[in-house]
C-alpha positions as CSV (number, residue, x, y, z in Angstrom):
1,X,159.2,44.2,74.0
2,X,159.1,47.3,71.9
3,X,162.1,49.4,71.1
4,X,160.7,52.2,73.3
5,X,160.0,49.9,76.2
6,X,163.6,48.6,75.9
7,X,165.0,52.1,76.0
8,X,162.9,53.1,79.0
9,X,163.9,49.9,80.9
10,X,167.6,50.6,80.1
11,X,167.8,54.3,80.6
12,X,165.1,55.4,83.0
13,X,163.6,52.4,84.8
14,X,162.8,54.5,87.9
15,X,161.1,57.3,86.1
16,X,162.3,60.6,84.7
17,X,163.1,63.9,86.2
18,X,160.4,66.7,86.0
19,X,161.8,70.2,85.8
20,X,160.3,73.7,85.6
21,X,160.7,75.6,82.3
22,X,162.3,78.5,84.1
23,X,165.1,76.2,85.3
24,X,166.0,75.1,81.8
25,X,165.4,78.1,79.6
26,X,164.6,81.8,79.3
27,X,161.6,83.6,78.0
28,X,161.9,86.4,75.4
29,X,159.4,88.7,73.7
30,X,159.0,89.1,69.9
31,X,159.4,92.2,67.8
32,X,159.4,95.5,69.6
33,X,159.3,99.1,68.5
34,X,157.6,98.3,65.1
35,X,154.9,100.4,63.4
36,X,152.4,99.3,60.7
37,X,154.7,100.8,58.0
38,X,157.5,98.3,58.9
39,X,155.4,95.3,57.9
40,X,155.8,95.4,54.1
41,X,156.9,93.0,51.4
42,X,159.8,94.8,49.8
43,X,163.4,94.0,48.9
44,X,165.4,93.8,52.1
45,X,162.4,92.9,54.3
46,X,163.2,90.1,56.8
47,X,161.2,87.0,57.7
48,X,159.1,86.7,60.8
49,X,156.8,84.1,62.2
50,X,153.3,85.5,62.4
51,X,150.8,85.0,65.3
52,X,148.6,82.9,63.0
53,X,151.5,80.5,62.4
54,X,152.2,80.1,66.1
55,X,148.5,79.6,66.7
56,X,147.8,77.0,64.0
57,X,151.1,75.0,63.5
58,X,152.8,72.4,65.7
59,X,156.1,73.2,64.2
60,X,157.9,75.9,62.2
61,X,159.8,74.0,59.5
62,X,159.0,76.1,56.4
63,X,159.8,79.6,55.4
64,X,157.6,81.9,57.5
65,X,154.9,84.1,55.9
66,X,155.6,87.4,57.5
67,X,157.8,90.2,56.2
68,X,159.2,93.1,58.3
69,X,161.8,95.8,58.0
70,X,164.6,95.3,60.6
71,X,167.7,97.5,60.5
72,X,171.2,96.2,61.4
73,X,171.5,98.2,64.6
74,X,168.2,96.9,66.1
75,X,168.4,94.3,68.9
76,X,165.7,91.9,68.0
77,X,165.3,88.3,68.9
78,X,166.5,86.0,66.1
79,X,164.9,82.5,66.3
80,X,166.9,79.4,66.6
81,X,166.2,75.7,66.0
82,X,164.6,74.3,69.2
83,X,162.9,77.5,70.3
84,X,159.3,77.0,71.6
85,X,156.9,79.8,70.6
86,X,153.8,80.6,72.6
87,X,150.7,82.7,71.7
88,X,150.8,85.4,74.3
89,X,147.3,86.8,74.2
90,X,143.8,85.8,73.0
91,X,140.1,86.4,73.5
92,X,139.7,83.1,75.4
93,X,141.9,81.2,77.8
94,X,142.1,78.0,75.6
95,X,143.9,79.9,72.8
96,X,146.6,81.4,75.1
97,X,149.9,79.6,75.2
98,X,149.4,77.5,72.1
99,X,152.8,76.5,70.9
100,X,154.8,76.0,67.7
101,X,158.4,74.6,67.9
102,X,161.1,75.8,65.5
103,X,162.3,72.4,64.1
104,X,164.3,73.7,61.1
105,X,167.3,75.9,60.8
106,X,167.1,78.9,58.5
107,X,169.8,80.4,56.3
108,X,168.7,84.0,57.1
109,X,167.5,85.7,60.3
110,X,163.9,84.9,61.3
111,X,162.1,87.0,63.9
112,X,159.0,86.5,66.0
113,X,155.8,88.6,66.0
114,X,155.2,90.9,68.9
115,X,152.2,89.0,70.3
116,X,154.1,85.8,71.0
117,X,156.7,84.7,73.5
118,X,159.8,82.5,72.9
119,X,161.2,80.0,75.2
120,X,164.9,79.3,74.5
121,X,166.6,76.4,76.3
122,X,169.8,77.0,78.2
123,X,170.9,73.4,77.9
124,X,170.4,70.7,75.2
125,X,167.8,68.7,77.1
126,X,165.2,68.3,74.4
127,X,164.8,67.2,70.8
128,X,162.7,69.8,68.9
129,X,160.5,67.1,67.5
130,X,159.8,65.9,71.0
131,X,158.9,69.3,72.4
132,X,156.4,69.9,69.5
133,X,154.4,66.9,70.9
134,X,155.1,67.5,74.5
135,X,153.7,71.1,74.6
136,X,150.5,69.9,72.8
137,X,149.9,67.1,75.3
138,X,146.9,67.3,77.6
139,X,148.8,67.5,80.9
140,X,151.2,70.3,79.7
141,X,148.4,72.3,78.0
142,X,146.4,72.1,81.3
143,X,149.4,73.7,83.1
144,X,149.8,76.4,80.5
145,X,146.1,77.3,80.6
146,X,146.5,78.1,84.3
147,X,149.2,80.6,83.3
148,X,146.6,82.8,81.6
149,X,144.5,85.5,83.2
150,X,141.9,88.0,82.1
151,X,138.1,88.6,81.6
152,X,137.5,89.7,78.0
153,X,141.1,89.4,76.9
154,X,143.5,86.7,78.3
155,X,147.2,87.2,78.6
156,X,150.0,84.7,79.3
157,X,151.9,85.3,82.5
158,X,155.6,84.7,81.9
159,X,156.3,84.2,85.6
160,X,153.7,81.5,85.8
161,X,154.9,79.9,82.6
162,X,158.3,79.6,84.1
163,X,156.8,77.3,86.8
164,X,155.3,74.8,84.3
165,X,156.9,71.4,85.0
166,X,157.6,68.9,82.2
167,X,159.2,65.4,82.0
168,X,162.8,65.3,80.7
169,X,163.4,61.7,79.5
170,X,166.8,60.8,77.9
171,X,167.3,62.0,74.4
172,X,167.3,58.4,73.0
173,X,163.8,57.9,74.5
174,X,162.7,61.3,73.0
175,X,163.9,60.3,69.5
176,X,162.0,57.0,69.6
177,X,158.8,58.8,70.7
178,X,159.2,61.2,67.9
179,X,159.6,58.4,65.4
180,X,156.5,56.7,66.6
181,X,154.3,59.8,66.8
182,X,155.5,61.1,63.4
183,X,154.3,57.8,61.8
184,X,151.0,57.9,63.8
185,X,150.5,61.5,62.9
186,X,150.9,60.8,59.1
187,X,148.5,57.9,59.3
188,X,145.9,59.9,61.3
189,X,146.1,62.8,58.8
190,X,145.6,60.5,55.8
191,X,142.5,58.9,57.5
192,X,141.1,62.4,58.3
193,X,141.6,63.6,54.8
194,X,139.6,60.7,53.4
195,X,136.7,61.3,55.8
196,X,136.7,65.0,55.2
197,X,136.6,64.4,51.4
198,X,133.6,62.2,51.9
199,X,131.9,64.9,54.0
200,X,132.6,67.6,51.4
201,X,131.0,65.4,48.7
202,X,127.8,64.8,50.8
203,X,127.5,68.6,51.4
204,X,128.1,69.4,47.8
205,X,125.3,67.0,46.8
206,X,122.9,68.6,49.2
207,X,123.7,72.1,48.1
208,X,123.2,71.2,44.4
209,X,119.8,69.8,45.1
210,X,118.8,72.8,47.3
211,X,120.0,75.3,44.7
212,X,118.2,73.6,41.9
213,X,114.9,73.4,43.9
214,X,115.1,77.1,44.8
215,X,116.0,78.4,41.4
216,X,113.5,80.7,39.6
217,X,113.1,78.3,36.8
218,X,112.2,75.4,39.0
219,X,109.9,77.5,41.2
220,X,108.1,79.0,38.1
221,X,107.4,75.6,36.7
222,X,105.1,74.9,39.7
223,X,103.2,78.2,39.8
224,X,103.4,82.0,40.2
225,X,106.6,83.4,41.7
226,X,107.2,86.9,43.1
227,X,110.5,88.7,43.6
228,X,110.5,90.1,47.1
229,X,113.2,92.2,48.8
230,X,114.5,91.0,52.1
231,X,113.2,94.0,54.0
232,X,109.6,92.7,53.5
233,X,110.0,89.3,55.1
234,X,109.4,90.4,58.7
235,X,111.1,92.4,61.5
236,X,114.8,93.0,61.2
237,X,116.9,93.9,64.2
238,X,120.6,94.7,64.9
239,X,122.7,93.8,67.9
240,X,125.1,95.3,70.3
241,X,127.7,94.6,73.0
242,X,127.0,95.2,76.7
243,X,129.9,96.9,78.5
244,X,132.7,94.4,79.1
245,X,133.5,96.3,82.3
246,X,130.2,95.4,83.8
247,X,130.6,92.0,85.4
248,X,126.9,91.9,86.2
249,X,126.2,91.9,82.5
250,X,128.2,88.7,81.9
251,X,128.9,86.7,85.1
252,X,126.6,83.6,85.3
253,X,124.6,84.9,82.3
254,X,122.3,82.3,80.7
255,X,121.0,84.2,77.6
256,X,123.0,83.4,74.5
257,X,125.0,86.3,73.0
258,X,125.6,85.3,69.4
259,X,128.5,86.6,67.4
260,X,130.0,85.6,64.0
261,X,132.2,83.1,65.8
262,X,129.1,81.1,66.8
263,X,127.8,80.9,63.2
264,X,129.3,77.5,62.5
265,X,126.1,75.4,61.9
266,X,122.7,75.8,60.3
267,X,120.9,75.6,63.6
268,X,122.1,77.3,66.7
269,X,121.0,76.5,70.3
270,X,123.8,78.2,72.3
271,X,126.8,80.5,72.1
272,X,130.3,80.8,73.4
273,X,129.3,83.7,75.6
274,X,126.1,84.5,77.5
275,X,124.7,87.7,79.0
276,X,122.5,88.3,82.0
277,X,118.9,89.5,82.3
278,X,120.3,92.8,83.6
279,X,122.3,93.3,80.4
280,X,119.1,92.9,78.3
281,X,117.3,95.4,80.5
282,X,120.0,98.1,80.7
283,X,122.4,97.7,77.8
284,X,122.1,98.1,74.0
285,X,121.3,94.4,73.3
286,X,117.8,93.2,72.5
287,X,116.4,89.8,73.2
288,X,115.1,88.2,70.0
289,X,112.5,85.5,70.7
290,X,112.8,82.2,68.9
291,X,112.5,81.2,66.2
292,X,114.5,83.7,64.1
293,X,117.1,83.8,61.4
294,X,120.5,85.4,61.9
295,X,122.9,86.8,59.3
296,X,126.5,88.0,59.6
297,X,127.0,91.5,58.2
298,X,130.5,92.3,59.4
299,X,133.3,89.8,59.7
300,X,136.4,88.6,57.8
301,X,134.5,85.4,57.0
302,X,132.4,87.4,54.5
303,X,135.4,87.4,52.2
304,X,134.3,83.9,51.1
305,X,131.2,82.8,53.1
306,X,127.8,84.2,53.9
307,X,126.9,82.7,57.3
308,X,123.1,82.3,57.9
309,X,121.5,80.2,60.6
310,X,118.2,79.3,62.2
311,X,118.1,80.4,65.8
312,X,116.0,78.0,67.9
313,X,116.4,79.8,71.2
314,X,115.7,83.3,72.5
315,X,119.0,85.1,72.1
316,X,120.9,88.4,71.9
317,X,123.4,89.3,69.2
318,X,126.4,91.5,68.7
319,X,126.6,94.5,66.4
320,X,128.1,92.4,63.5
321,X,124.8,90.5,63.2
322,X,121.3,91.1,61.8
323,X,118.3,89.0,62.8
324,X,115.0,88.4,61.1
325,X,111.7,87.4,62.8
326,X,109.7,86.2,59.8
327,X,106.1,87.3,59.1
328,X,104.6,83.8,59.4
329,X,101.2,84.9,57.9
330,X,102.9,85.5,54.5
331,X,106.1,83.5,54.6
332,X,107.4,80.1,55.7
333,X,110.5,80.8,57.9
334,X,112.3,77.7,56.8
335,X,111.9,78.6,53.1
336,X,113.4,82.0,53.7
337,X,116.4,80.4,55.5
338,X,117.0,78.0,52.7
339,X,116.6,80.7,50.1
340,X,119.1,82.9,51.9
341,X,121.6,80.0,52.1
342,X,121.2,79.2,48.4
343,X,121.8,82.9,47.4
344,X,124.7,83.5,49.7
345,X,127.4,84.1,47.1
346,X,125.1,86.4,45.1
347,X,124.3,88.3,48.2
348,X,128.0,88.8,48.9
349,X,128.6,89.9,45.2
350,X,125.9,92.5,45.3
351,X,126.0,93.9,48.8
352,X,129.7,93.6,50.0
353,X,131.2,97.0,50.9
354,X,134.3,97.9,48.9
355,X,137.4,98.8,50.9
356,X,137.6,99.0,54.7
357,X,139.7,97.0,57.1
358,X,137.0,94.4,57.9
359,X,134.7,92.7,55.3
360,X,131.1,93.9,55.7
361,X,127.8,94.2,53.9
362,X,126.0,97.4,52.9
363,X,122.8,96.9,54.9
364,X,120.5,99.0,52.6
365,X,121.7,96.9,49.6
366,X,121.1,93.8,51.6
367,X,117.6,94.8,52.5
368,X,116.9,95.5,48.7
369,X,118.2,92.1,47.7
370,X,115.3,90.1,46.1
371,X,114.7,86.4,46.2
372,X,112.0,84.4,44.3
373,X,109.0,83.4,46.5
374,X,106.2,81.1,45.5
375,X,102.8,80.8,47.2
376,X,102.8,80.1,50.9
377,X,101.7,76.4,50.5
378,X,104.5,75.9,47.9
379,X,107.0,77.5,50.3
380,X,105.9,75.0,53.0
381,X,106.1,72.1,50.5
382,X,109.7,73.0,49.5
383,X,110.8,73.6,53.1
384,X,109.5,70.1,54.0
385,X,111.4,68.6,51.1
386,X,114.6,70.4,52.1
387,X,114.1,69.5,55.8
388,X,113.9,65.8,54.8
389,X,116.9,66.0,52.5
390,X,118.8,68.0,55.0
391,X,118.0,65.4,57.7
392,X,119.0,62.5,55.4
393,X,122.3,64.1,54.5
394,X,123.0,65.1,58.1
395,X,122.2,61.6,59.3
396,X,124.8,60.3,56.8
397,X,127.4,63.1,57.4
398,X,126.9,63.5,61.1
399,X,128.8,60.2,61.5
400,X,131.7,61.5,59.5
401,X,132.6,64.4,61.9
402,X,132.0,62.0,64.8
403,X,134.5,59.6,63.2
404,X,137.0,62.4,62.6
405,X,136.6,63.5,66.2
406,X,137.1,59.9,67.4
407,X,140.3,59.5,65.3
408,X,141.6,62.7,66.9
409,X,140.7,61.6,70.4
410,X,142.4,58.2,69.7
411,X,145.5,60.0,68.5
412,X,145.6,62.4,71.4
413,X,145.1,59.5,73.9
414,X,148.0,57.6,72.4
415,X,150.2,60.7,72.3
416,X,149.5,61.5,75.9
417,X,150.3,57.9,77.0
418,X,153.7,58.1,75.2
419,X,154.4,61.4,76.9
420,X,153.5,60.3,80.4
421,X,156.3,59.2,82.6
422,X,156.5,58.4,86.3
423,X,158.5,61.1,88.1
424,X,161.8,59.9,89.4
425,X,162.2,60.4,93.1
426,X,165.4,62.3,93.8
427,X,166.9,61.6,97.2
428,X,168.0,64.4,99.5
429,X,171.6,63.2,99.3
430,X,171.5,63.2,95.5
431,X,169.8,66.6,95.4
432,X,172.5,68.1,97.7
């Protein structure tokens, strides 16, 4: 019998008590009354946990990244070890109520960003290490998701959050679960790192071959090459956003509405959000028939990456995108896609807008950007070669993301099993 099984048999053989968060703790908001000028890195600025840290981390155990000016007379929440932090708002329901637990003590005051919520326990019922896993578990996450409401922007209801019920096993049981999951987490992270390194190596190999094949020197060795600006490759279109207040533009829509967030693969068949036929007829979006090529022209991702993708379905696009329907009489669409991908960093260097709060491209400069283009039959030959190489690499690498996903699923299943307890039945006499 394992140590955990022994502890459960000894301390909670009949199950554990489930209690609502509102019974055991209180909810607090983060920083209030702050302006943009308060968030500066100067001598005397205080630490605060950013929204990004709450969103992306299971635990807060290192010095936070944020800096904010807080005067001595302000009444602001100072974080403590054991506090559970929740993202309070997001563009989708899945990202609301993501948690990070404060598992370290800090020698100076640490505050919380204004877009997050803090749960502070009124009684020492939990180990911080246990709660970091508990609030990430499938069952608790499902309850938290139901605490969010909204249409285009989702917000966490504190009142509903207070009703979320969680198991409260004895502290000894919690500590043993933490020991097991910490070890399993380390092993899983090491395996993932190995697989991700292999994936990066395969992708680098593919990009090297593609860039060599599309270089001017390589192309010129096979025949005449022309430098042609992007504007001449076909019909370019911009995008737009239908009114978010019009439910009939969005509800039960089946036409992809592609934004920079969807540009995560080289070939796109669907999107996170869809629009209706009415939106296409009445709003500022235009249906672009497939096949097309899509580029991102405004997004923070342009700081380091130039997203370009082949769109294999009729779709609409938001205003941060440009689309190209290639003139197939003169150009091979697949060649243009590969050439844009290969020249991504140079496109960013030559066309990025200087200044501004969001990274963007200067569209006239983008349209003037030239790429080397051989004869049509040579374009097709090169596109066929790259298609085969791409398929070969993807056949090899597609198994790697699948393996990573399988490892994560295995880990999550094991974690959820450890955090699942039968609920102890409390008799009326005991309850009274």
